[in-house]
C-alpha positions in Angstrom: -5.0 104.0 135.2 -5.7 102.7 131.7 -4.1 99.5 130.5 -1.9 101.5 128.0 -0.8 103.9 130.8 -0.1 100.9 133.1 2.0 99.2 130.4 4.0 102.3 129.7 4.6 102.8 133.4 6.0 99.3 133.8 8.1 99.6 130.6 9.6 102.8 132.1 10.4 100.9 135.3 11.9 98.0 133.4 14.0 100.4 131.3 15.3 102.2 134.4 16.1 98.9 136.1 17.9 97.5 133.1 19.9 100.7 132.6 21.0 100.5 136.2 22.3 97.0 135.4 24.4 98.4 132.6 22.2 97.8 129.5 22.0 100.5 126.8 18.8 101.3 125.1 18.7 100.9 121.3 15.0 101.1 120.6 11.7 101.2 122.5 8.4 100.0 121.2 9.8 98.7 117.9 7.0 97.7 115.5 6.9 95.4 112.6 4.0 93.7 110.7 4.3 90.8 113.2 4.1 92.8 116.4 6.0 94.9 118.8 9.1 94.5 121.0 9.0 96.6 124.1 12.7 97.2 124.6 15.7 96.5 122.4 18.9 96.9 124.4 22.6 96.2 124.2 24.1 94.1 127.1 27.9 94.1 126.5 28.0 92.9 122.9 24.7 91.0 123.0 21.5 92.5 121.3 18.7 91.8 123.8 15.0 91.8 122.8 12.9 92.4 125.9 9.3 91.7 126.6 7.8 93.5 129.6 4.8 91.9 131.3 2.7 92.9 134.3 0.1 91.0 136.3 -1.4 92.2 139.6 -1.5 88.7 141.0 0.1 85.3 140.5 -3.2 83.8 139.5 -2.9 81.8 136.3 0.9 81.7 136.5 1.8 85.4 136.8 3.4 87.7 134.4 6.2 85.5 133.1 3.9 82.7 132.0 1.9 85.1 129.9 4.7 85.0 127.3 3.1 82.2 125.4 4.7 80.2 122.5 2.6 82.3 120.0 3.9 85.5 121.6 7.5 84.2 121.5 7.1 83.5 117.8 5.8 87.1 117.1 8.7 88.6 119.1 11.2 86.4 117.2 9.7 87.4 113.9 9.8 91.1 114.8 13.4 90.6 116.0 14.3 89.2 112.6 12.8 92.3 110.9 14.8 94.6 113.3 18.0 92.6 112.6 17.6 92.9 108.9 16.7 96.6 109.0 19.7 97.5 111.2 22.1 95.0 109.6 22.8 93.3 112.9 23.0 89.8 111.5 26.4 89.1 113.0 25.4 90.0 116.5 24.6 87.5 119.2 21.0 87.9 120.3 19.0 87.0 123.3 15.3 87.1 124.3 14.6 88.3 127.9 11.5 88.9 129.9 11.0 91.4 132.6 8.0 90.2 134.7 6.3 92.3 137.2 3.9 90.4 139.4 2.4 92.8 141.9 5.4 94.9 143.1 8.0 92.3 142.4 10.4 92.5 139.4 11.9 89.4 137.9 14.5 89.7 135.1 14.6 86.5 133.2 17.7 86.4 131.0 17.5 84.1 128.0 13.8 83.4 128.8 13.3 81.6 125.5 15.2 80.7 122.4 14.0 81.9 119.0 11.2 79.5 117.9 12.0 80.2 114.3 
């Protein structure tokens, strides 16, 4: 399976998992000049920006540790574009990570604060 196909498969698994937990999909694969956000969902009244990561093994820290400070900055910048575009400035926002390491899924709520 190609990297793109693998990424899409894990994004689909993450989406199904989060929907089973009551989150509602707002946007998938949202692009801005700064980058992409895999999933944007609503959790109660909180707008959640979700990065989905996959690693076969825990070598080098696993999937969650691959969301580096530089990646966090790009996600936050892209989130700001989304918030401005959709006039969501008054909403509470959160940055989550769904980390797949091997077959295991780990939902990290509020994985990081906006570095901006």
